[in-house]
N, CA, C, O and the ligand as a Tripos MOL2 file, in Angstrom:
@<TRIPOS>MOLECULE
protein
  297   295    75     0     0
PROTEIN
NO_CHARGES

@<TRIPOS>ATOM
      1 N          -1.7220    7.2160   10.1400 N.3       1 MET1
      2 CA         -1.7960    8.3990   11.0120 C.3       1 MET1
      3 C          -3.1650    9.0720   10.8740 C.2       1 MET1
      4 O          -3.7030    9.2140    9.7760 O.2       1 MET1
      5 N          -3.6910    9.4690   11.9890 N.am      2 ILE2
      6 CA         -4.9400   10.2270   11.9500 C.3       2 ILE2
      7 C          -4.5960   11.7090   11.8790 C.2       2 ILE2
      8 O          -3.7520   12.2050   12.6250 O.2       2 ILE2
      9 N          -5.2560   12.3930   10.9800 N.am      3 LYS3
     10 CA         -4.9520   13.8100   10.7770 C.3       3 LYS3
     11 C          -5.2710   14.6260   12.0250 C.2       3 LYS3
     12 O          -6.2200   14.3450   12.7560 O.2       3 LYS3
     13 N          -4.4640   15.6230   12.2340 N.am      4 ARG4
     14 CA         -4.6450   16.4680   13.4050 C.3       4 ARG4
     15 C          -5.9980   17.1570   13.4080 C.2       4 ARG4
     16 O          -6.6370   17.2940   14.4510 O.2       4 ARG4
     17 N          -6.4280   17.5890   12.2280 N.am      5 GLU5
     18 CA         -7.7280   18.2830   12.1490 C.3       5 GLU5
     19 C          -8.8510   17.3560   12.6160 C.2       5 GLU5
     20 O          -9.8140   17.7880   13.2510 O.2       5 GLU5
     21 N          -8.7020   16.0730   12.2860 N.am      6 LEU6
     22 CA         -9.7170   15.1120   12.7110 C.3       6 LEU6
     23 C          -9.6600   14.9350   14.2260 C.2       6 LEU6
     24 O         -10.6940   14.9100   14.8940 O.2       6 LEU6
     25 N          -8.4510   14.8120   14.7610 N.am      7 MET7
     26 CA         -8.2980   14.6650   16.2090 C.3       7 MET7
     27 C          -8.9000   15.8440   16.9580 C.2       7 MET7
     28 O          -9.4290   15.6910   18.0590 O.2       7 MET7
     29 N          -8.8150   17.0180   16.3510 N.am      8 ASP8
     30 CA         -9.3150   18.2160   17.0250 C.3       8 ASP8
     31 C         -10.8310   18.2000   17.1880 C.2       8 ASP8
     32 O         -11.3650   18.7870   18.1290 O.2       8 ASP8
     33 N         -11.5160   17.5320   16.2780 N.am      9 ILE9
     34 CA        -12.9770   17.5450   16.3670 C.3       9 ILE9
     35 C         -13.5530   16.2540   16.9510 C.2       9 ILE9
     36 O         -14.7010   16.2290   17.3970 O.2       9 ILE9
     37 N         -12.7590   15.1890   16.9480 N.am     10 LEU10
     38 CA        -13.2720   13.9210   17.4690 C.3      10 LEU10
     39 C         -13.4320   13.9850   18.9780 C.2      10 LEU10
     40 O         -12.5650   14.4970   19.6870 O.2      10 LEU10
     41 N         -14.5590   13.4570   19.4630 N.am     11 ARG11
     42 CA        -14.7890   13.3330   20.8970 C.3      11 ARG11
     43 C         -15.3920   11.9620   21.1640 C.2      11 ARG11
     44 O         -16.0070   11.3560   20.2870 O.2      11 ARG11
     45 N         -15.2100   11.4930   22.3700 N.am     12 CYS12
     46 CA        -15.8400   10.2470   22.7780 C.3      12 CYS12
     47 C         -17.3580   10.4140   22.7140 C.2      12 CYS12
     48 O         -17.9040   11.3330   23.3230 O.2      12 CYS12
     49 N         -18.0430    9.5310   21.9790 N.am     13 PRO13
     50 CA        -19.4940    9.7000   21.8390 C.3      13 PRO13
     51 C         -20.2500    9.5180   23.1470 C.2      13 PRO13
     52 O         -21.3850    9.9780   23.2730 O.2      13 PRO13
     53 N         -19.6360    8.8500   24.1210 N.am     14 ALA14
     54 CA        -20.3080    8.6560   25.4050 C.3      14 ALA14
     55 C         -20.2110    9.8980   26.2900 C.2      14 ALA14
     56 O         -21.0010   10.0500   27.2210 O.2      14 ALA14
     57 N         -19.2730   10.7710   26.0210 N.am     15 CYS15
     58 CA        -18.9970   11.9020   26.9070 C.3      15 CYS15
     59 C         -19.2340   13.2510   26.2340 C.2      15 CYS15
     60 O         -19.2090   14.2850   26.9020 O.2      15 CYS15
     61 N         -19.4590   13.2550   24.9430 N.am     16 VAL16
     62 CA        -19.4850   14.5190   24.2050 C.3      16 VAL16
     63 C         -20.6310   15.4240   24.6570 C.2      16 VAL16
     64 O         -20.5200   16.6480   24.5800 O.2      16 VAL16
     65 N         -21.7320   14.8290   25.1280 N.am     17 LYS17
     66 CA        -22.8680   15.6650   25.5350 C.3      17 LYS17
     67 C         -22.5200   16.5260   26.7380 C.2      17 LYS17
     68 O         -23.0510   17.6260   26.8920 O.2      17 LYS17
     69 N         -21.6490   16.0390   27.5740 N.am     18 ALA18
     70 CA        -21.2180   16.8040   28.7440 C.3      18 ALA18
     71 C         -20.0430   17.7160   28.3950 C.2      18 ALA18
     72 O         -19.3890   18.2760   29.2750 O.2      18 ALA18
     73 N         -19.7920   17.8520   27.0950 N.am     19 ASP19
     74 CA        -18.6730   18.6630   26.6240 C.3      19 ASP19
     75 C         -17.3430   18.1180   27.1280 C.2      19 ASP19
     76 O         -16.3840   18.8600   27.3380 O.2      19 ASP19
     77 N         -17.3130   16.8050   27.3160 N.am     20 ASN20
     78 CA        -16.0780   16.1320   27.7030 C.3      20 ASN20
     79 C         -15.6870   15.1790   26.5890 C.2      20 ASN20
     80 O         -16.1610   15.3000   25.4590 O.2      20 ASN20
     81 N         -14.8300   14.2410   26.9110 N.am     21 GLY21
     82 CA        -14.5080   13.1930   25.9610 C.3      21 GLY21
     83 C         -13.3280   13.4960   25.0750 C.2      21 GLY21
     84 O         -13.2780   13.0590   23.9260 O.2      21 GLY21
     85 N         -12.3710   14.2470   25.6070 N.am     22 LYS22
     86 CA        -11.1370   14.4600   24.8350 C.3      22 LYS22
     87 C         -10.4230   13.1430   24.6520 C.2      22 LYS22
     88 O         -10.3280   12.3370   25.5770 O.2      22 LYS22
     89 N          -9.9240   12.9340   23.4580 N.am     23 LEU23
     90 CA         -9.3100   11.6600   23.1170 C.3      23 LEU23
     91 C          -7.8040   11.7990   22.9550 C.2      23 LEU23
     92 O          -7.2990   12.8070   22.4610 O.2      23 LEU23
     93 N          -7.1100   10.7640   23.3810 N.am     24 THR24
     94 CA         -5.6690   10.7000   23.2070 C.3      24 THR24
     95 C          -5.3410    9.5540   22.2690 C.2      24 THR24
     96 O          -5.8490    8.4430   22.4240 O.2      24 THR24
     97 N          -4.4990    9.8300   21.3070 N.am     25 ASN25
     98 CA         -4.0650    8.8010   20.3790 C.3      25 ASN25
     99 C          -3.0170    7.9300   21.0610 C.2      25 ASN25
    100 O          -1.9670    8.4130   21.4840 O.2      25 ASN25
    101 N          -3.3200    6.6380   21.1600 N.am     26 TYR26
    102 CA         -2.3760    5.7100   21.7710 C.3      26 TYR26
    103 C          -1.7600    4.8480   20.6770 C.2      26 TYR26
    104 O          -2.4160    3.9570   20.1370 O.2      26 TYR26
    105 N          -0.5230    5.1110   20.3580 N.am     27 LYS27
    106 CA          0.2510    4.3340   19.3780 C.3      27 LYS27
    107 C          -0.4580    4.1840   18.0370 C.2      27 LYS27
    108 O          -0.2670    3.1810   17.3480 O.2      27 LYS27
    109 N          -1.2640    5.1530   17.6630 N.am     28 ASP28
    110 CA         -2.0160    5.0820   16.4090 C.3      28 ASP28
    111 C          -2.8760    3.8320   16.3220 C.2      28 ASP28
    112 O          -3.2570    3.4130   15.2290 O.2      28 ASP28
    113 N          -3.1820    3.2330   17.4650 N.am     29 SER29
    114 CA         -3.9710    2.0040   17.4670 C.3      29 SER29
    115 C          -5.2760    2.1370   18.2370 C.2      29 SER29
    116 O          -6.2280    1.3950   17.9950 O.2      29 SER29
    117 N          -5.3160    3.0900   19.1700 N.am     30 TYR30
    118 CA         -6.5360    3.3390   19.9320 C.3      30 TYR30
    119 C          -6.6500    4.8290   20.2110 C.2      30 TYR30
    120 O          -5.6480    5.5410   20.2900 O.2      30 TYR30
    121 N          -7.8920    5.2890   20.3600 N.am     31 LEU31
    122 CA         -8.1500    6.6160   20.9020 C.3      31 LEU31
    123 C          -8.7380    6.4070   22.2900 C.2      31 LEU31
    124 O          -9.7590    5.7390   22.4530 O.2      31 LEU31
    125 N          -8.0810    6.9840   23.2800 N.am     32 ILE32
    126 CA         -8.4810    6.7600   24.6670 C.3      32 ILE32
    127 C          -9.1700    8.0100   25.1980 C.2      32 ILE32
    128 O          -8.6360    9.1150   25.1090 O.2      32 ILE32
    129 N         -10.3800    7.8160   25.7580 N.am     33 CYS33
    130 CA        -11.1300    8.9260   26.3150 C.3      33 CYS33
    131 C         -10.6080    9.2450   27.7120 C.2      33 CYS33
    132 O         -10.4870    8.3630   28.5620 O.2      33 CYS33
    133 N         -10.3050   10.5100   27.9300 N.am     34 ALA34
    134 CA         -9.7540   10.9340   29.2160 C.3      34 ALA34
    135 C         -10.8030   10.8850   30.3160 C.2      34 ALA34
    136 O         -10.4530   10.8280   31.4950 O.2      34 ALA34
    137 N         -12.0700   10.9060   29.9590 N.am     35 ASP35
    138 CA        -13.1180   11.0150   30.9690 C.3      35 ASP35
    139 C         -13.6840    9.6690   31.4070 C.2      35 ASP35
    140 O         -13.8740    9.4470   32.6030 O.2      35 ASP35
    141 N         -13.9560    8.7730   30.4730 N.am     36 CYS36
    142 CA        -14.5950    7.5040   30.8510 C.3      36 CYS36
    143 C         -13.6610    6.3190   30.6840 C.2      36 CYS36
    144 O         -13.9640    5.2280   31.1650 O.2      36 CYS36
    145 N         -12.5470    6.5070   30.0210 N.am     37 GLY37
    146 CA        -11.5990    5.4070   29.8550 C.3      37 GLY37
    147 C         -11.9340    4.4620   28.7200 C.2      37 GLY37
    148 O         -11.2470    3.4580   28.5330 O.2      37 GLY37
    149 N         -12.9840    4.7630   27.9500 N.am     38 ARG38
    150 CA        -13.2430    3.9300   26.7830 C.3      38 ARG38
    151 C         -12.0840    4.0690   25.8000 C.2      38 ARG38
    152 O         -11.4540    5.1210   25.6880 O.2      38 ARG38
    153 N         -11.8260    2.9710   25.0910 N.am     39 LYS39
    154 CA        -10.7150    2.9520   24.1300 C.3      39 LYS39
    155 C         -11.2600    2.5080   22.7930 C.2      39 LYS39
    156 O         -11.7570    1.3920   22.6380 O.2      39 LYS39
    157 N         -11.1540    3.4070   21.8290 N.am     40 TYR40
    158 CA        -11.7210    3.1450   20.5080 C.3      40 TYR40
    159 C         -10.6290    2.6590   19.5760 C.2      40 TYR40
    160 O          -9.6610    3.3780   19.3300 O.2      40 TYR40
    161 N         -10.7720    1.4410   19.0510 N.am     41 PRO41
    162 CA         -9.7260    0.8960   18.1770 C.3      41 PRO41
    163 C          -9.6510    1.6540   16.8520 C.2      41 PRO41
    164 O         -10.6590    2.1180   16.3200 O.2      41 PRO41
    165 N          -8.4530    1.7610   16.3470 N.am     42 ILE42
    166 CA         -8.2290    2.3890   15.0460 C.3      42 ILE42
    167 C          -7.8620    1.2760   14.0680 C.2      42 ILE42
    168 O          -6.8580    0.5840   14.2380 O.2      42 ILE42
    169 N          -8.6960    1.1190   13.0450 N.am     43 VAL43
    170 CA         -8.4870    0.0580   12.0620 C.3      43 VAL43
    171 C          -8.3270    0.7060   10.6960 C.2      43 VAL43
    172 O          -9.1950    1.4500   10.2420 O.2      43 VAL43
    173 N          -7.2070    0.4140   10.0510 N.am     44 ASP44
    174 CA         -6.9210    1.0170    8.7470 C.3      44 ASP44
    175 C          -7.0460    2.5430    8.8000 C.2      44 ASP44
    176 O          -7.6260    3.1590    7.9060 O.2      44 ASP44
    177 N          -6.4940    3.1430    9.8610 N.am     45 ASP45
    178 CA         -6.4960    4.5920   10.0530 C.3      45 ASP45
    179 C          -7.8870    5.1720   10.3100 C.2      45 ASP45
    180 O          -8.0640    6.3900   10.2990 O.2      45 ASP45
    181 N          -8.8550    4.3190   10.5380 N.am     46 ILE46
    182 CA        -10.2040    4.8130   10.8200 C.3      46 ILE46
    183 C         -10.5870    4.4370   12.2460 C.2      46 ILE46
    184 O         -10.6850    3.2540   12.5720 O.2      46 ILE46
    185 N         -10.8040    5.4380   13.0960 N.am     47 PRO47
    186 CA        -11.2280    5.1190   14.4580 C.3      47 PRO47
    187 C         -12.6700    4.6110   14.4880 C.2      47 PRO47
    188 O         -13.5660    5.1880   13.8720 O.2      47 PRO47
    189 N         -12.8640    3.5180   15.2200 N.am     48 ILE48
    190 CA        -14.2030    2.9340   15.3420 C.3      48 ILE48
    191 C         -14.8850    3.6090   16.5360 C.2      48 ILE48
    192 O         -14.7250    3.1840   17.6800 O.2      48 ILE48
    193 N         -15.6360    4.6550   16.2500 N.am     49 MET49
    194 CA        -16.1960    5.4710   17.3280 C.3      49 MET49
    195 C         -17.5820    4.9750   17.7370 C.2      49 MET49
    196 O         -18.5740    5.6970   17.6340 O.2      49 MET49
    197 N         -17.6270    3.7330   18.2020 N.am     50 LEU50
    198 CA        -18.8750    3.1600   18.6900 C.3      50 LEU50
    199 C         -18.7580    2.9760   20.2030 C.2      50 LEU50
    200 O         -17.7680    2.4370   20.6990 O.2      50 LEU50
    201 N         -19.7860    3.4340   20.9300 N.am     51 ILE51
    202 CA        -19.7310    3.3690   22.3930 C.3      51 ILE51
    203 C         -19.5100    1.9350   22.8610 C.2      51 ILE51
    204 O         -18.7110    1.6900   23.7650 O.2      51 ILE51
    205 N         -20.2190    0.9850   22.2460 N.am     52 ASP52
    206 CA        -20.0760   -0.4110   22.6560 C.3      52 ASP52
    207 C         -18.6690   -0.9360   22.3870 C.2      52 ASP52
    208 O         -18.1140   -1.7020   23.1740 O.2      52 ASP52
    209 N         -18.1080   -0.5100   21.2650 N.am     53 GLU53
    210 CA        -16.7660   -0.9680   20.9160 C.3      53 GLU53
    211 C         -15.7540   -0.4100   21.9240 C.2      53 GLU53
    212 O         -14.8880   -1.1330   22.4160 O.2      53 GLU53
    213 N         -15.8780    0.8670   22.2150 N.am     54 GLY54
    214 CA        -14.9620    1.4840   23.1680 C.3      54 GLY54
    215 C         -15.0800    0.8990   24.5580 C.2      54 GLY54
    216 O         -14.0990    0.8350   25.2980 O.2      54 GLY54
    217 N         -16.2910    0.4670   24.9180 N.am     55 ALA55
    218 CA        -16.5230   -0.0580   26.2640 C.3      55 ALA55
    219 C         -15.8630   -1.4130   26.4780 C.2      55 ALA55
    220 O         -15.6240   -1.8120   27.6180 O.2      55 ALA55
    221 N         -15.5650   -2.1280   25.3860 N.am     56 LYS56
    222 CA        -14.9480   -3.4510   25.5240 C.3      56 LYS56
    223 C         -13.6010   -3.3800   26.2320 C.2      56 LYS56
    224 O         -13.1780   -4.3230   26.9010 O.2      56 LYS56
    225 N         -12.9440   -2.2480   26.0670 N.am     57 TYR57
    226 CA        -11.5720   -2.1370   26.5890 C.3      57 TYR57
    227 C         -11.5050   -1.1990   27.7880 C.2      57 TYR57
    228 O         -10.4230   -0.7820   28.1990 O.2      57 TYR57
    229 N         -12.6820   -0.8670   28.3530 N.am     58 ILE58
    230 CA        -12.7250    0.1980   29.3510 C.3      58 ILE58
    231 C         -11.9120   -0.1600   30.5950 C.2      58 ILE58
    232 O         -11.3180    0.7220   31.2160 O.2      58 ILE58
    233 N         -11.8770   -1.4350   30.9630 N.am     59 ASP59
    234 CA        -11.1790   -1.8460   32.1790 C.3      59 ASP59
    235 C          -9.7350   -2.2530   31.9360 C.2      59 ASP59
    236 O          -9.0120   -2.5910   32.8740 O.2      59 ASP59
    237 N          -9.3180   -2.2210   30.6840 N.am     60 LEU60
    238 CA         -7.9520   -2.6340   30.3640 C.3      60 LEU60
    239 C          -6.9970   -1.4510   30.4760 C.2      60 LEU60
    240 O          -7.3240   -0.3340   30.0750 O.2      60 LEU60
    241 N          -5.8380   -1.7050   31.0140 N.am     61 ASP61
    242 CA         -4.7890   -0.6960   30.9490 C.3      61 ASP61
    243 C          -4.3410   -0.5510   29.5020 C.2      61 ASP61
    244 O          -4.4020   -1.4980   28.7180 O.2      61 ASP61
    245 N          -3.8930    0.6520   29.1630 N.am     62 ALA62
    246 CA         -3.4280    0.8790   27.7990 C.3      62 ALA62
    247 C          -2.3280   -0.1120   27.4330 C.2      62 ALA62
    248 O          -2.2330   -0.5510   26.2870 O.2      62 ALA62
    249 N          -1.4900   -0.4630   28.4230 N.am     63 GLU63
    250 CA         -0.3740   -1.3700   28.1470 C.3      63 GLU63
    251 C          -0.8630   -2.7680   27.7900 C.2      63 GLU63
    252 O          -0.1390   -3.5380   27.1590 O.2      63 GLU63
    253 N          -2.0920   -3.1010   28.1930 N.am     64 SER64
    254 CA         -2.6140   -4.4460   27.9460 C.3      64 SER64
    255 C          -3.3760   -4.5580   26.6310 C.2      64 SER64
    256 O          -3.8160   -5.6450   26.2570 O.2      64 SER64
    257 N          -3.5330   -3.4450   25.9340 N.am     65 LEU65
    258 CA         -4.3020   -3.4690   24.6900 C.3      65 LEU65
    259 C          -3.5410   -4.2190   23.6040 C.2      65 LEU65
    260 O          -2.3120   -4.1840   23.5380 O.2      65 LEU65
    261 N          -4.2990   -4.8890   22.7670 N.am     66 GLU66
    262 CA         -3.6860   -5.5700   21.6300 C.3      66 GLU66
    263 C          -3.3300   -4.5420   20.5640 C.2      66 GLU66
    264 O          -4.1490   -3.7060   20.1830 O.2      66 GLU66
    265 N          -2.0980   -4.6230   20.0970 N.am     67 ILE67
    266 CA         -1.6260   -3.7090   19.0530 C.3      67 ILE67
    267 C          -1.1090   -4.5360   17.8910 C.2      67 ILE67
    268 O          -0.1780   -5.3130   18.0980 O.2      67 ILE67
    269 N          -1.6300   -4.4280   16.7200 N.am     68 PRO68
    270 CA         -2.8060   -3.6100   16.3820 C.3      68 PRO68
    271 C          -4.0850   -4.2230   16.9460 C.2      68 PRO68
    272 O          -4.0960   -5.3910   17.3330 O.2      68 PRO68
    273 N          -5.1560   -3.4450   16.9930 N.am     69 PRO69
    274 CA         -6.4140   -3.9430   17.5580 C.3      69 PRO69
    275 C          -6.9360   -5.1410   16.7700 C.2      69 PRO69
    276 O          -6.8690   -5.1680   15.5420 O.2      69 PRO69
    277 N          -7.4490   -6.1140   17.4850 N.am     70 VAL70
    278 CA         -8.0870   -7.2590   16.8490 C.3      70 VAL70
    279 C          -9.5760   -7.1800   17.1630 C.2      70 VAL70
    280 O          -9.9840   -7.3350   18.3140 O.2      70 VAL70
    281 N         -10.3650   -6.9430   16.1590 N.am     71 LEU71
    282 CA        -11.7970   -6.8240   16.3730 C.3      71 LEU71
    283 C         -12.4270   -8.2060   16.4200 C.2      71 LEU71
    284 O         -12.1090   -9.0850   15.6190 O.2      71 LEU71
    285 N         -13.3330   -8.3750   17.3820 N.am     72 ALA72
    286 CA        -14.0350   -9.6490   17.4950 C.3      72 ALA72
    287 C         -14.9000   -9.8500   16.2560 C.2      72 ALA72
    288 O         -15.5940   -8.9400   15.8030 O.2      72 ALA72
    289 N         -14.8390  -11.0380   15.7350 N.am     73 LYS73
    290 CA        -15.6890  -11.3500   14.5760 C.3      73 LYS73
    291 C         -17.0560  -11.7750   15.0760 C.2      73 LYS73
    292 O         -17.1800  -12.5160   16.0510 O.2      73 LYS73
    293 N         -18.0590  -11.3010   14.4000 N.am     74 GLU74
    294 CA        -19.4260  -11.6770   14.7920 C.3      74 GLU74
    295 C         -19.7690  -13.0230   14.1660 C.2      74 GLU74
    296 O         -20.8730  -13.5320   14.3630 O.2      74 GLU74
    297 ZN        -15.7210    8.9630   27.1580 Zn       75 ZN75
@<TRIPOS>BOND
     1     1     2 1
     2     2     3 1
     3     3     4 2
     4     3     5 am
     5     5     6 1
     6     6     7 1
     7     7     8 2
     8     7     9 am
     9     9    10 1
    10    10    11 1
    11    11    12 2
    12    11    13 am
    13    13    14 1
    14    14    15 1
    15    15    16 2
    16    15    17 am
    17    17    18 1
    18    18    19 1
    19    19    20 2
    20    19    21 am
    21    21    22 1
    22    22    23 1
    23    23    24 2
    24    23    25 am
    25    25    26 1
    26    26    27 1
    27    27    28 2
    28    27    29 am
    29    29    30 1
    30    30    31 1
    31    31    32 2
    32    31    33 am
    33    33    34 1
    34    34    35 1
    35    35    36 2
    36    35    37 am
    37    37    38 1
    38    38    39 1
    39    39    40 2
    40    39    41 am
    41    41    42 1
    42    42    43 1
    43    43    44 2
    44    43    45 am
    45    45    46 1
    46    46    47 1
    47    47    48 2
    48    47    49 am
    49    49    50 1
    50    50    51 1
    51    51    52 2
    52    51    53 am
    53    53    54 1
    54    54    55 1
    55    55    56 2
    56    55    57 am
    57    57    58 1
    58    58    59 1
    59    59    60 2
    60    59    61 am
    61    61    62 1
    62    62    63 1
    63    63    64 2
    64    63    65 am
    65    65    66 1
    66    66    67 1
    67    67    68 2
    68    67    69 am
    69    69    70 1
    70    70    71 1
    71    71    72 2
    72    71    73 am
    73    73    74 1
    74    74    75 1
    75    75    76 2
    76    75    77 am
    77    77    78 1
    78    78    79 1
    79    79    80 2
    80    79    81 am
    81    81    82 1
    82    82    83 1
    83    83    84 2
    84    83    85 am
    85    85    86 1
    86    86    87 1
    87    87    88 2
    88    87    89 am
    89    89    90 1
    90    90    91 1
    91    91    92 2
    92    91    93 am
    93    93    94 1
    94    94    95 1
    95    95    96 2
    96    95    97 am
    97    97    98 1
    98    98    99 1
    99    99   100 2
   100    99   101 am
   101   101   102 1
   102   102   103 1
   103   103   104 2
   104   103   105 am
   105   105   106 1
   106   106   107 1
   107   107   108 2
   108   107   109 am
   109   109   110 1
   110   110   111 1
   111   111   112 2
   112   111   113 am
   113   113   114 1
   114   114   115 1
   115   115   116 2
   116   115   117 am
   117   117   118 1
   118   118   119 1
   119   119   120 2
   120   119   121 am
   121   121   122 1
   122   122   123 1
   123   123   124 2
   124   123   125 am
   125   125   126 1
   126   126   127 1
   127   127   128 2
   128   127   129 am
   129   129   130 1
   130   130   131 1
   131   131   132 2
   132   131   133 am
   133   133   134 1
   134   134   135 1
   135   135   136 2
   136   135   137 am
   137   137   138 1
   138   138   139 1
   139   139   140 2
   140   139   141 am
   141   141   142 1
   142   142   143 1
   143   143   144 2
   144   143   145 am
   145   145   146 1
   146   146   147 1
   147   147   148 2
   148   147   149 am
   149   149   150 1
   150   150   151 1
   151   151   152 2
   152   151   153 am
   153   153   154 1
   154   154   155 1
   155   155   156 2
   156   155   157 am
   157   157   158 1
   158   158   159 1
   159   159   160 2
   160   159   161 am
   161   161   162 1
   162   162   163 1
   163   163   164 2
   164   163   165 am
   165   165   166 1
   166   166   167 1
   167   167   168 2
   168   167   169 am
   169   169   170 1
   170   170   171 1
   171   171   172 2
   172   171   173 am
   173   173   174 1
   174   174   175 1
   175   175   176 2
   176   175   177 am
   177   177   178 1
   178   178   179 1
   179   179   180 2
   180   179   181 am
   181   181   182 1
   182   182   183 1
   183   183   184 2
   184   183   185 am
   185   185   186 1
   186   186   187 1
   187   187   188 2
   188   187   189 am
   189   189   190 1
   190   190   191 1
   191   191   192 2
   192   191   193 am
   193   193   194 1
   194   194   195 1
   195   195   196 2
   196   195   197 am
   197   197   198 1
   198   198   199 1
   199   199   200 2
   200   199   201 am
   201   201   202 1
   202   202   203 1
   203   203   204 2
   204   203   205 am
   205   205   206 1
   206   206   207 1
   207   207   208 2
   208   207   209 am
   209   209   210 1
   210   210   211 1
   211   211   212 2
   212   211   213 am
   213   213   214 1
   214   214   215 1
   215   215   216 2
   216   215   217 am
   217   217   218 1
   218   218   219 1
   219   219   220 2
   220   219   221 am
   221   221   222 1
   222   222   223 1
   223   223   224 2
   224   223   225 am
   225   225   226 1
   226   226   227 1
   227   227   228 2
   228   227   229 am
   229   229   230 1
   230   230   231 1
   231   231   232 2
   232   231   233 am
   233   233   234 1
   234   234   235 1
   235   235   236 2
   236   235   237 am
   237   237   238 1
   238   238   239 1
   239   239   240 2
   240   239   241 am
   241   241   242 1
   242   242   243 1
   243   243   244 2
   244   243   245 am
   245   245   246 1
   246   246   247 1
   247   247   248 2
   248   247   249 am
   249   249   250 1
   250   250   251 1
   251   251   252 2
   252   251   253 am
   253   253   254 1
   254   254   255 1
   255   255   256 2
   256   255   257 am
   257   257   258 1
   258   258   259 1
   259   259   260 2
   260   259   261 am
   261   261   262 1
   262   262   263 1
   263   263   264 2
   264   263   265 am
   265   265   266 1
   266   266   267 1
   267   267   268 2
   268   267   269 am
   269   269   270 1
   270   270   271 1
   271   271   272 2
   272   271   273 am
   273   273   274 1
   274   274   275 1
   275   275   276 2
   276   275   277 am
   277   277   278 1
   278   278   279 1
   279   279   280 2
   280   279   281 am
   281   281   282 1
   282   282   283 1
   283   283   284 2
   284   283   285 am
   285   285   286 1
   286   286   287 1
   287   287   288 2
   288   287   289 am
   289   289   290 1
   290   290   291 1
   291   291   292 2
   292   291   293 am
   293   293   294 1
   294   294   295 1
   295   295   296 2
@<TRIPOS>SUBSTRUCTURE
     1 MET1         2 RESIDUE 1 A MET
     2 ILE2         6 RESIDUE 1 A ILE
     3 LYS3        10 RESIDUE 1 A LYS
     4 ARG4        14 RESIDUE 1 A ARG
     5 GLU5        18 RESIDUE 1 A GLU
     6 LEU6        22 RESIDUE 1 A LEU
     7 MET7        26 RESIDUE 1 A MET
     8 ASP8        30 RESIDUE 1 A ASP
     9 ILE9        34 RESIDUE 1 A ILE
    10 LEU10       38 RESIDUE 1 A LEU
    11 ARG11       42 RESIDUE 1 A ARG
    12 CYS12       46 RESIDUE 1 A CYS
    13 PRO13       50 RESIDUE 1 A PRO
    14 ALA14       54 RESIDUE 1 A ALA
    15 CYS15       58 RESIDUE 1 A CYS
    16 VAL16       62 RESIDUE 1 A VAL
    17 LYS17       66 RESIDUE 1 A LYS
    18 ALA18       70 RESIDUE 1 A ALA
    19 ASP19       74 RESIDUE 1 A ASP
    20 ASN20       78 RESIDUE 1 A ASN
    21 GLY21       82 RESIDUE 1 A GLY
    22 LYS22       86 RESIDUE 1 A LYS
    23 LEU23       90 RESIDUE 1 A LEU
    24 THR24       94 RESIDUE 1 A THR
    25 ASN25       98 RESIDUE 1 A ASN
    26 TYR26      102 RESIDUE 1 A TYR
    27 LYS27      106 RESIDUE 1 A LYS
    28 ASP28      110 RESIDUE 1 A ASP
    29 SER29      114 RESIDUE 1 A SER
    30 TYR30      118 RESIDUE 1 A TYR
    31 LEU31      122 RESIDUE 1 A LEU
    32 ILE32      126 RESIDUE 1 A ILE
    33 CYS33      130 RESIDUE 1 A CYS
    34 ALA34      134 RESIDUE 1 A ALA
    35 ASP35      138 RESIDUE 1 A ASP
    36 CYS36      142 RESIDUE 1 A CYS
    37 GLY37      146 RESIDUE 1 A GLY
    38 ARG38      150 RESIDUE 1 A ARG
    39 LYS39      154 RESIDUE 1 A LYS
    40 TYR40      158 RESIDUE 1 A TYR
    41 PRO41      162 RESIDUE 1 A PRO
    42 ILE42      166 RESIDUE 1 A ILE
    43 VAL43      170 RESIDUE 1 A VAL
    44 ASP44      174 RESIDUE 1 A ASP
    45 ASP45      178 RESIDUE 1 A ASP
    46 ILE46      182 RESIDUE 1 A ILE
    47 PRO47      186 RESIDUE 1 A PRO
    48 ILE48      190 RESIDUE 1 A ILE
    49 MET49      194 RESIDUE 1 A MET
    50 LEU50      198 RESIDUE 1 A LEU
    51 ILE51      202 RESIDUE 1 A ILE
    52 ASP52      206 RESIDUE 1 A ASP
    53 GLU53      210 RESIDUE 1 A GLU
    54 GLY54      214 RESIDUE 1 A GLY
    55 ALA55      218 RESIDUE 1 A ALA
    56 LYS56      222 RESIDUE 1 A LYS
    57 TYR57      226 RESIDUE 1 A TYR
    58 ILE58      230 RESIDUE 1 A ILE
    59 ASP59      234 RESIDUE 1 A ASP
    60 LEU60      238 RESIDUE 1 A LEU
    61 ASP61      242 RESIDUE 1 A ASP
    62 ALA62      246 RESIDUE 1 A ALA
    63 GLU63      250 RESIDUE 1 A GLU
    64 SER64      254 RESIDUE 1 A SER
    65 LEU65      258 RESIDUE 1 A LEU
    66 GLU66      262 RESIDUE 1 A GLU
    67 ILE67      266 RESIDUE 1 A ILE
    68 PRO68      270 RESIDUE 1 A PRO
    69 PRO69      274 RESIDUE 1 A PRO
    70 VAL70      278 RESIDUE 1 A VAL
    71 LEU71      282 RESIDUE 1 A LEU
    72 ALA72      286 RESIDUE 1 A ALA
    73 LYS73      290 RESIDUE 1 A LYS
    74 GLU74      294 RESIDUE 1 A GLU
    75 ZN75       297 GROUP 0 **** ****
């Protein structure tokens, strides 16, 4: 579980400059940005707040996301 205090301050890094980027916790597996649709995977309770990472899932419906997230290996 991600702590509420953390959720209150976390914003999508792609949208935060415009004072947007509110995130929604999706099944404790992704944080979904309400503004751009980027989805940040949560791994071991730590959200991966990288713009590139979030953009990988931007066109996917939340229902199509892999749960738990599987990060591509480099
Ligand atoms: Zn965003």
